[in-house]
A tleap script that builds the chain and sets N, CA, C and O, in Angstrom:
source leaprc.protein.ff14SB
mol = sequence {
  NMET ILE LEU SER TRP TYR SER ASN HIE ILE
  GLU GLU LEU VAL ALA ILE ALA ILE THR ALA
  TYR GLY GLY TYR GLN LEU GLU GLY ASP SER
  LYS LEU ARG GLN LEU ARG PHE GLU ILE ASP
  VAL THR ARG GLU ASP LEU VAL ARG VAL SER
  ASP VAL SER LEU GLY THR VAL ARG ASN ALA
  GLU LYS GLY LYS LYS ILE ASN PRO ARG SER
  ALA SER GLN ILE LEU LYS ALA ILE ASN HIE
  TRP ILE ALA GLN LYS SER LEU ASP HIE PRO
  PRO VAL THR LEU ALA ASP LEU ASP LEU VAL
  GLN GLU THR ILE GLY CLYS
}
set mol.1.N position { 10.534 -32.209 20.103 }
set mol.1.CA position { 9.578 -31.483 19.313 }
set mol.1.C position { 8.894 -30.407 20.157 }
set mol.1.O position { 8.825 -29.252 19.736 }
set mol.2.N position { 8.400 -30.754 21.312 }
set mol.2.CA position { 7.746 -29.776 22.191 }
set mol.2.C position { 8.751 -28.741 22.661 }
set mol.2.O position { 8.441 -27.551 22.701 }
set mol.3.N position { 9.947 -29.176 23.015 }
set mol.3.CA position { 10.985 -28.254 23.466 }
set mol.3.C position { 11.321 -27.247 22.369 }
set mol.3.O position { 11.507 -26.062 22.644 }
set mol.4.N position { 11.396 -27.717 21.143 }
set mol.4.CA position { 11.693 -26.832 20.019 }
set mol.4.C position { 10.595 -25.779 19.859 }
set mol.4.O position { 10.891 -24.601 19.660 }
set mol.5.N position { 9.338 -26.196 19.946 }
set mol.5.CA position { 8.235 -25.257 19.827 }
set mol.5.C position { 8.312 -24.228 20.944 }
set mol.5.O position { 8.162 -23.029 20.705 }
set mol.6.N position { 8.546 -24.697 22.159 }
set mol.6.CA position { 8.610 -23.801 23.312 }
set mol.6.C position { 9.721 -22.782 23.148 }
set mol.6.O position { 9.510 -21.593 23.386 }
set mol.7.N position { 10.901 -23.229 22.743 }
set mol.7.CA position { 12.017 -22.296 22.620 }
set mol.7.C position { 11.769 -21.274 21.518 }
set mol.7.O position { 12.239 -20.141 21.611 }
set mol.8.N position { 11.041 -21.658 20.485 }
set mol.8.CA position { 10.736 -20.721 19.397 }
set mol.8.C position { 9.660 -19.711 19.782 }
set mol.8.O position { 9.543 -18.668 19.139 }
set mol.9.N position { 8.877 -19.998 20.813 }
set mol.9.CA position { 7.765 -19.128 21.180 }
set mol.9.C position { 7.857 -18.586 22.600 }
set mol.9.O position { 6.861 -18.097 23.133 }
set mol.10.N position { 9.002 -18.659 23.212 }
set mol.10.CA position { 9.125 -18.269 24.615 }
set mol.10.C position { 8.769 -16.802 24.840 }
set mol.10.O position { 8.109 -16.468 25.824 }
set mol.11.N position { 9.197 -15.931 23.941 }
set mol.11.CA position { 8.888 -14.500 24.101 }
set mol.11.C position { 7.380 -14.281 24.132 }
set mol.11.O position { 6.871 -13.532 24.966 }
set mol.12.N position { 6.674 -14.935 23.225 }
set mol.12.CA position { 5.227 -14.775 23.175 }
set mol.12.C position { 4.563 -15.391 24.408 }
set mol.12.O position { 3.608 -14.829 24.942 }
set mol.13.N position { 5.057 -16.524 24.855 }
set mol.13.CA position { 4.479 -17.177 26.031 }
set mol.13.C position { 4.656 -16.321 27.286 }
set mol.13.O position { 3.739 -16.207 28.099 }
set mol.14.N position { 5.815 -15.732 27.436 }
set mol.14.CA position { 6.072 -14.868 28.591 }
set mol.14.C position { 5.140 -13.660 28.560 }
set mol.14.O position { 4.551 -13.300 29.579 }
set mol.15.N position { 5.008 -13.041 27.401 }
set mol.15.CA position { 4.140 -11.870 27.294 }
set mol.15.C position { 2.681 -12.224 27.565 }
set mol.15.O position { 1.964 -11.458 28.210 }
set mol.16.N position { 2.243 -13.376 27.077 }
set mol.16.CA position { 0.870 -13.815 27.328 }
set mol.16.C position { 0.662 -14.035 28.826 }
set mol.16.O position { -0.360 -13.634 29.382 }
set mol.17.N position { 1.636 -14.674 29.472 }
set mol.17.CA position { 1.526 -14.922 30.910 }
set mol.17.C position { 1.484 -13.615 31.689 }
set mol.17.O position { 0.707 -13.482 32.633 }
set mol.18.N position { 2.299 -12.666 31.309 }
set mol.18.CA position { 2.311 -11.376 31.994 }
set mol.18.C position { 0.973 -10.677 31.816 }
set mol.18.O position { 0.436 -10.104 32.765 }
set mol.19.N position { 0.435 -10.722 30.604 }
set mol.19.CA position { -0.856 -10.105 30.332 }
set mol.19.C position { -1.952 -10.774 31.155 }
set mol.19.O position { -2.817 -10.098 31.711 }
set mol.20.N position { -1.915 -12.092 31.230 }
set mol.20.CA position { -2.943 -12.840 31.955 }
set mol.20.C position { -2.907 -12.562 33.459 }
set mol.20.O position { -3.937 -12.627 34.129 }
set mol.21.N position { -1.735 -12.257 33.979 }
set mol.21.CA position { -1.606 -12.031 35.421 }
set mol.21.C position { -1.362 -10.570 35.740 }
set mol.21.O position { -0.391 -10.217 36.409 }
set mol.22.N position { -2.255 -9.731 35.253 }
set mol.22.CA position { -2.202 -8.331 35.665 }
set mol.22.C position { -1.958 -7.340 34.560 }
set mol.22.O position { -2.024 -6.135 34.801 }
set mol.23.N position { -1.678 -7.794 33.359 }
set mol.23.CA position { -1.515 -6.897 32.236 }
set mol.23.C position { -0.322 -5.965 32.340 }
set mol.23.O position { -0.375 -4.842 31.839 }
set mol.24.N position { 0.740 -6.401 32.973 }
set mol.24.CA position { 1.917 -5.558 33.086 }
set mol.24.C position { 2.527 -5.334 31.720 }
set mol.24.O position { 2.613 -6.249 30.902 }
set mol.25.N position { 2.942 -4.125 31.489 }
set mol.25.CA position { 3.586 -3.782 30.232 }
set mol.25.C position { 5.087 -4.008 30.388 }
set mol.25.O position { 5.703 -3.533 31.342 }
set mol.26.N position { 5.664 -4.736 29.440 }
set mol.26.CA position { 7.108 -4.915 29.450 }
set mol.26.C position { 7.758 -3.604 29.047 }
set mol.26.O position { 7.290 -2.926 28.132 }
set mol.27.N position { 8.826 -3.251 29.724 }
set mol.27.CA position { 9.516 -2.014 29.405 }
set mol.27.C position { 9.976 -2.051 27.955 }
set mol.27.O position { 10.565 -3.034 27.506 }
set mol.28.N position { 9.708 -0.993 27.238 }
set mol.28.CA position { 10.117 -0.905 25.851 }
set mol.28.C position { 9.127 -1.486 24.861 }
set mol.28.O position { 9.375 -1.456 23.656 }
set mol.29.N position { 8.007 -2.016 25.345 }
set mol.29.CA position { 7.004 -2.545 24.425 }
set mol.29.C position { 6.445 -1.418 23.565 }
set mol.29.O position { 6.104 -0.346 24.065 }
set mol.30.N position { 6.359 -1.679 22.275 }
set mol.30.CA position { 5.754 -0.704 21.370 }
set mol.30.C position { 4.238 -0.829 21.430 }
set mol.30.O position { 3.696 -1.805 21.947 }
set mol.31.N position { 3.581 0.167 20.896 }
set mol.31.CA position { 2.120 0.124 20.846 }
set mol.31.C position { 1.655 -1.061 20.007 }
set mol.31.O position { 0.656 -1.701 20.336 }
set mol.32.N position { 2.371 -1.356 18.929 }
set mol.32.CA position { 2.016 -2.484 18.074 }
set mol.32.C position { 2.112 -3.802 18.834 }
set mol.32.O position { 1.204 -4.630 18.762 }
set mol.33.N position { 3.183 -3.994 19.545 }
set mol.33.CA position { 3.373 -5.249 20.283 }
set mol.33.C position { 2.317 -5.395 21.382 }
set mol.33.O position { 1.761 -6.477 21.571 }
set mol.34.N position { 2.045 -4.318 22.097 }
set mol.34.CA position { 1.008 -4.346 23.129 }
set mol.34.C position { -0.341 -4.734 22.534 }
set mol.34.O position { -1.059 -5.566 23.088 }
set mol.35.N position { -0.678 -4.121 21.398 }
set mol.35.CA position { -1.953 -4.387 20.760 }
set mol.35.C position { -2.010 -5.810 20.219 }
set mol.35.O position { -3.048 -6.466 20.311 }
set mol.36.N position { -0.911 -6.289 19.659 }
set mol.36.CA position { -0.874 -7.653 19.128 }
set mol.36.C position { -1.175 -8.665 20.219 }
set mol.36.O position { -1.922 -9.617 19.991 }
set mol.37.N position { -0.608 -8.474 21.391 }
set mol.37.CA position { -0.888 -9.380 22.504 }
set mol.37.C position { -2.315 -9.209 23.007 }
set mol.37.O position { -2.974 -10.181 23.376 }
set mol.38.N position { -2.779 -7.976 23.019 }
set mol.38.CA position { -4.135 -7.704 23.484 }
set mol.38.C position { -5.185 -8.408 22.629 }
set mol.38.O position { -6.186 -8.901 23.149 }
set mol.39.N position { -4.954 -8.454 21.302 }
set mol.39.CA position { -5.930 -9.096 20.417 }
set mol.39.C position { -5.558 -10.547 20.118 }
set mol.39.O position { -6.212 -11.207 19.310 }
set mol.40.N position { -4.520 -11.033 20.764 }
set mol.40.CA position { -4.122 -12.449 20.692 }
set mol.40.C position { -3.777 -12.887 19.269 }
set mol.40.O position { -4.375 -13.812 18.719 }
set mol.41.N position { -2.790 -12.193 18.689 }
set mol.41.CA position { -2.306 -12.506 17.350 }
set mol.41.C position { -0.804 -12.742 17.434 }
set mol.41.O position { -0.079 -11.965 18.054 }
set mol.42.N position { -0.344 -13.817 16.807 }
set mol.42.CA position { 1.089 -14.103 16.818 }
set mol.42.C position { 1.813 -13.207 15.820 }
set mol.42.O position { 1.208 -12.668 14.893 }
set mol.43.N position { 3.085 -13.062 16.023 }
set mol.43.CA position { 3.904 -12.287 15.097 }
set mol.43.C position { 3.863 -12.931 13.704 }
set mol.43.O position { 3.793 -12.235 12.691 }
set mol.44.N position { 3.909 -14.255 13.669 }
set mol.44.CA position { 3.882 -14.976 12.402 }
set mol.44.C position { 2.574 -14.731 11.652 }
set mol.44.O position { 2.579 -14.570 10.431 }
set mol.45.N position { 1.457 -14.702 12.378 }
set mol.45.CA position { 0.176 -14.409 11.743 }
set mol.45.C position { 0.148 -12.983 11.202 }
set mol.45.O position { -0.386 -12.734 10.121 }
set mol.46.N position { 0.718 -12.060 11.947 }
set mol.46.CA position { 0.764 -10.674 11.491 }
set mol.46.C position { 1.584 -10.559 10.209 }
set mol.46.O position { 1.197 -9.846 9.284 }
set mol.47.N position { 2.708 -11.256 10.156 }
set mol.47.CA position { 3.546 -11.249 8.946 }
set mol.47.C position { 2.770 -11.818 7.762 }
set mol.47.O position { 2.787 -11.252 6.669 }
set mol.48.N position { 2.087 -12.944 7.987 }
set mol.48.CA position { 1.367 -13.628 6.910 }
set mol.48.C position { 0.224 -12.764 6.364 }
set mol.48.O position { 0.098 -12.600 5.150 }
set mol.49.N position { -0.599 -12.217 7.247 }
set mol.49.CA position { -1.781 -11.477 6.796 }
set mol.49.C position { -1.423 -10.089 6.267 }
set mol.49.O position { -2.035 -9.620 5.307 }
set mol.50.N position { -0.453 -9.436 6.871 }
set mol.50.CA position { -0.094 -8.091 6.425 }
set mol.50.C position { 0.822 -8.106 5.206 }
set mol.50.O position { 0.977 -7.091 4.526 }
set mol.51.N position { 1.429 -9.262 4.932 }
set mol.51.CA position { 2.334 -9.409 3.782 }
set mol.51.C position { 3.524 -8.458 3.860 }
set mol.51.O position { 3.945 -7.880 2.858 }
set mol.52.N position { 4.055 -8.310 5.071 }
set mol.52.CA position { 5.316 -7.591 5.261 }
set mol.52.C position { 6.318 -8.583 5.839 }
set mol.52.O position { 5.935 -9.651 6.318 }
set mol.53.N position { 7.574 -8.237 5.793 }
set mol.53.CA position { 8.606 -9.171 6.259 }
set mol.53.C position { 8.626 -9.269 7.786 }
set mol.53.O position { 8.169 -8.374 8.496 }
set mol.54.N position { 9.163 -10.371 8.254 }
set mol.54.CA position { 9.328 -10.565 9.697 }
set mol.54.C position { 10.225 -9.465 10.270 }
set mol.54.O position { 9.979 -8.971 11.370 }
set mol.55.N position { 11.250 -9.088 9.534 }
set mol.55.CA position { 12.137 -8.018 9.983 }
set mol.55.C position { 11.417 -6.695 10.158 }
set mol.55.O position { 11.697 -5.944 11.092 }
set mol.56.N position { 10.495 -6.417 9.262 }
set mol.56.CA position { 9.712 -5.182 9.361 }
set mol.56.C position { 8.853 -5.190 10.618 }
set mol.56.O position { 8.789 -4.196 11.340 }
set mol.57.N position { 8.193 -6.318 10.877 }
set mol.57.CA position { 7.365 -6.412 12.083 }
set mol.57.C position { 8.238 -6.306 13.330 }
set mol.57.O position { 7.875 -5.614 14.281 }
set mol.58.N position { 9.370 -6.977 13.335 }
set mol.58.CA position { 10.284 -6.887 14.493 }
set mol.58.C position { 10.716 -5.450 14.725 }
set mol.58.O position { 10.700 -4.966 15.857 }
set mol.59.N position { 11.104 -4.762 13.647 }
set mol.59.CA position { 11.535 -3.367 13.782 }
set mol.59.C position { 10.399 -2.497 14.321 }
set mol.59.O position { 10.615 -1.664 15.201 }
set mol.60.N position { 9.200 -2.691 13.797 }
set mol.60.CA position { 8.051 -1.914 14.267 }
set mol.60.C position { 7.781 -2.187 15.739 }
set mol.60.O position { 7.442 -1.275 16.493 }
set mol.61.N position { 7.931 -3.449 16.148 }
set mol.61.CA position { 7.688 -3.795 17.547 }
set mol.61.C position { 8.792 -3.285 18.470 }
set mol.61.O position { 8.592 -3.179 19.680 }
set mol.62.N position { 9.942 -2.972 17.911 }
set mol.62.CA position { 11.023 -2.378 18.704 }
set mol.62.C position { 10.877 -0.860 18.782 }
set mol.62.O position { 11.676 -0.175 19.421 }
set mol.63.N position { 9.827 -0.345 18.111 }
set mol.63.CA position { 9.587 1.098 18.142 }
set mol.63.C position { 10.259 1.860 17.018 }
set mol.63.O position { 10.219 3.090 16.988 }
set mol.64.N position { 10.881 1.133 16.083 }
set mol.64.CA position { 11.505 1.798 14.942 }
set mol.64.C position { 10.435 2.181 13.932 }
set mol.64.O position { 9.431 1.485 13.776 }
set mol.65.N position { 10.660 3.285 13.254 }
set mol.65.CA position { 9.710 3.749 12.243 }
set mol.65.C position { 9.873 2.897 10.984 }
set mol.65.O position { 10.983 2.498 10.631 }
set mol.66.N position { 8.751 2.624 10.311 }
set mol.66.CA position { 8.759 1.838 9.082 }
set mol.66.C position { 8.089 2.643 7.979 }
set mol.66.O position { 7.478 3.679 8.238 }
set mol.67.N position { 8.208 2.161 6.747 }
set mol.67.CA position { 7.644 2.934 5.636 }
set mol.67.C position { 6.119 2.929 5.694 }
set mol.67.O position { 5.515 2.002 6.235 }
set mol.68.N position { 5.504 3.962 5.140 }
set mol.68.CA position { 4.051 4.106 5.228 }
set mol.68.C position { 3.275 2.931 4.628 }
set mol.68.O position { 2.223 2.564 5.153 }
set mol.69.N position { 3.764 2.341 3.554 }
set mol.69.CA position { 3.067 1.215 2.930 }
set mol.69.C position { 3.007 0.025 3.880 }
set mol.69.O position { 1.948 -0.575 4.063 }
set mol.70.N position { 4.140 -0.317 4.482 }
set mol.70.CA position { 4.177 -1.438 5.426 }
set mol.70.C position { 3.303 -1.147 6.643 }
set mol.70.O position { 2.593 -2.027 7.130 }
set mol.71.N position { 3.359 0.083 7.125 }
set mol.71.CA position { 2.541 0.464 8.280 }
set mol.71.C position { 1.056 0.319 7.958 }
set mol.71.O position { 0.282 -0.155 8.790 }
set mol.72.N position { 0.660 0.723 6.763 }
set mol.72.CA position { -0.745 0.604 6.358 }
set mol.72.C position { -1.175 -0.857 6.252 }
set mol.72.O position { -2.302 -1.203 6.610 }
set mol.73.N position { -0.284 -1.708 5.764 }
set mol.73.CA position { -0.598 -3.134 5.652 }
set mol.73.C position { -0.751 -3.769 7.034 }
set mol.73.O position { -1.640 -4.594 7.248 }
set mol.74.N position { 0.105 -3.389 7.957 }
set mol.74.CA position { 0.005 -3.894 9.338 }
set mol.74.C position { -1.295 -3.398 9.963 }
set mol.74.O position { -2.011 -4.165 10.606 }
set mol.75.N position { -1.594 -2.128 9.774 }
set mol.75.CA position { -2.830 -1.547 10.311 }
set mol.75.C position { -4.055 -2.292 9.787 }
set mol.75.O position { -4.963 -2.617 10.552 }
set mol.76.N position { -4.078 -2.562 8.488 }
set mol.76.CA position { -5.205 -3.269 7.889 }
set mol.76.C position { -5.363 -4.658 8.517 }
set mol.76.O position { -6.484 -5.085 8.795 }
set mol.77.N position { -4.255 -5.361 8.739 }
set mol.77.CA position { -4.307 -6.694 9.346 }
set mol.77.C position { -4.826 -6.626 10.781 }
set mol.77.O position { -5.653 -7.445 11.182 }
set mol.78.N position { -4.347 -5.660 11.551 }
set mol.78.CA position { -4.789 -5.506 12.945 }
set mol.78.C position { -6.296 -5.248 12.995 }
set mol.78.O position { -7.011 -5.876 13.776 }
set mol.79.N position { -6.774 -4.325 12.160 }
set mol.79.CA position { -8.205 -4.015 12.149 }
set mol.79.C position { -9.037 -5.188 11.639 }
set mol.79.O position { -10.186 -5.359 12.044 }
set mol.80.N position { -8.459 -5.995 10.753 }
set mol.80.CA position { -9.125 -7.214 10.286 }
set mol.80.C position { -9.400 -8.143 11.468 }
set mol.80.O position { -10.507 -8.664 11.602 }
set mol.81.N position { -8.397 -8.352 12.325 }
set mol.81.CA position { -8.578 -9.247 13.473 }
set mol.81.C position { -9.550 -8.674 14.499 }
set mol.81.O position { -10.348 -9.404 15.086 }
set mol.82.N position { -9.478 -7.381 14.706 }
set mol.82.CA position { -10.408 -6.761 15.659 }
set mol.82.C position { -11.842 -7.015 15.197 }
set mol.82.O position { -12.703 -7.366 16.004 }
set mol.83.N position { -12.094 -6.840 13.911 }
set mol.83.CA position { -13.443 -7.063 13.378 }
set mol.83.C position { -13.793 -8.551 13.362 }
set mol.83.O position { -14.899 -8.932 13.745 }
set mol.84.N position { -12.861 -9.387 12.922 }
set mol.84.CA position { -13.117 -10.812 12.798 }
set mol.84.C position { -13.416 -11.466 14.146 }
set mol.84.O position { -14.275 -12.341 14.250 }
set mol.85.N position { -12.700 -11.030 15.162 }
set mol.85.CA position { -12.874 -11.620 16.491 }
set mol.85.C position { -13.978 -10.923 17.289 }
set mol.85.O position { -14.225 -11.264 18.445 }
set mol.86.N position { -14.630 -9.957 16.671 }
set mol.86.CA position { -15.703 -9.193 17.328 }
set mol.86.C position { -15.249 -8.657 18.686 }
set mol.86.O position { -15.965 -8.761 19.682 }
set mol.87.N position { -14.059 -8.090 18.706 }
set mol.87.CA position { -13.501 -7.568 19.948 }
set mol.87.C position { -14.122 -6.214 20.289 }
set mol.87.O position { -14.485 -5.438 19.406 }
set mol.88.N position { -14.234 -5.957 21.568 }
set mol.88.CA position { -14.732 -4.673 22.038 }
set mol.88.C position { -13.568 -3.689 22.036 }
set mol.88.O position { -13.079 -3.277 23.088 }
set mol.89.N position { -13.138 -3.325 20.842 }
set mol.89.CA position { -11.981 -2.454 20.666 }
set mol.89.C position { -12.266 -1.575 19.462 }
set mol.89.O position { -12.662 -2.083 18.413 }
set mol.90.N position { -12.075 -0.274 19.588 }
set mol.90.CA position { -12.308 0.592 18.428 }
set mol.90.C position { -11.277 0.318 17.337 }
set mol.90.O position { -10.189 -0.179 17.631 }
set mol.91.N position { -11.599 0.633 16.086 }
set mol.91.CA position { -10.605 0.473 15.021 }
set mol.91.C position { -9.342 1.268 15.347 }
set mol.91.O position { -9.403 2.327 15.971 }
set mol.92.N position { -8.230 0.753 14.926 }
set mol.92.CA position { -6.927 1.361 15.203 }
set mol.92.C position { -6.539 2.257 14.028 }
set mol.92.O position { -6.862 1.956 12.879 }
set mol.93.N position { -5.855 3.345 14.318 }
set mol.93.CA position { -5.363 4.250 13.274 }
set mol.93.C position { -3.841 4.191 13.225 }
set mol.93.O position { -3.198 3.663 14.132 }
set mol.94.N position { -3.276 4.736 12.156 }
set mol.94.CA position { -1.813 4.805 12.068 }
set mol.94.C position { -1.239 5.631 13.214 }
set mol.94.O position { -0.168 5.322 13.736 }
set mol.95.N position { -1.950 6.672 13.595 }
set mol.95.CA position { -1.487 7.503 14.709 }
set mol.95.C position { -1.441 6.700 16.012 }
set mol.95.O position { -0.550 6.903 16.836 }
set mol.96.N position { -2.410 5.782 16.197 }
set mol.96.CA position { -2.419 4.944 17.397 }
set mol.96.C position { -1.168 4.078 17.483 }
set mol.96.O position { -0.599 3.895 18.559 }
set mol.97.N position { -0.748 3.546 16.332 }
set mol.97.CA position { 0.396 2.636 16.316 }
set mol.97.C position { 1.737 3.365 16.331 }
set mol.97.O position { 2.745 2.804 16.760 }
set mol.98.N position { 1.748 4.601 15.868 }
set mol.98.CA position { 2.976 5.420 15.860 }
set mol.98.C position { 4.123 4.693 15.153 }
set mol.98.O position { 5.221 4.570 15.696 }
set mol.99.N position { 3.851 4.213 13.931 }
set mol.99.CA position { 4.849 3.447 13.188 }
set mol.99.C position { 5.589 4.260 12.142 }
set mol.99.O position { 6.691 3.890 11.738 }
set mol.100.N position { 5.000 5.367 11.695 }
set mol.100.CA position { 5.530 6.121 10.572 }
set mol.100.C position { 6.124 7.433 11.034 }
set mol.100.O position { 5.531 8.142 11.847 }
set mol.101.N position { 7.296 7.754 10.514 }
set mol.101.CA position { 7.945 9.026 10.817 }
set mol.101.C position { 7.098 10.152 10.244 }
set mol.101.O position { 6.728 10.115 9.071 }
set mol.102.N position { 6.789 11.150 11.061 }
set mol.102.CA position { 6.023 12.292 10.557 }
set mol.102.C position { 6.886 13.072 9.590 }
set mol.102.O position { 8.085 13.253 9.801 }
set mol.103.N position { 6.243 13.537 8.511 }
set mol.103.CA position { 6.971 14.341 7.524 }
set mol.103.C position { 6.762 15.813 7.848 }
set mol.103.O position { 5.672 16.230 8.239 }
set mol.104.N position { 7.818 16.583 7.681 }
set mol.104.CA position { 7.765 18.013 7.976 }
set mol.104.C position { 7.505 18.770 6.684 }
set mol.104.O position { 8.085 18.467 5.642 }
set mol.105.N position { 6.625 19.758 6.769 }
set mol.105.CA position { 6.344 20.607 5.611 }
set mol.105.C position { 5.391 19.979 4.626 }
set mol.105.O position { 5.396 20.336 3.448 }
set mol.106.N position { 4.586 19.065 5.074 }
set mol.106.CA position { 3.643 18.415 4.166 }
set mol.106.C position { 2.424 19.250 3.977 }
set mol.106.O position { 1.516 18.860 3.243 }
savepdb mol mol.pdb
quit
């Protein structure tokens, strides 16, 4: 049972350990993933509160662009945790997360 939990959360545990011992950024980390670890939120919690699919969150954390609706839902969830946890962090904007492809000629 413990082994199963560990194997399912190893990526998060490694990132938490790296953050705790110097805050090193993993190569290729997206702004969303960095922020999620900074505010101590699991990927599963982000999926649940933002009401987007796990695949969408994974893609966003890999730096892939996602649709504006999903990006807004993720943003709302992130800002919810920042406020709820009374973190010393300014509210996050869509531009901060860089999740949405900019449209040309808008």
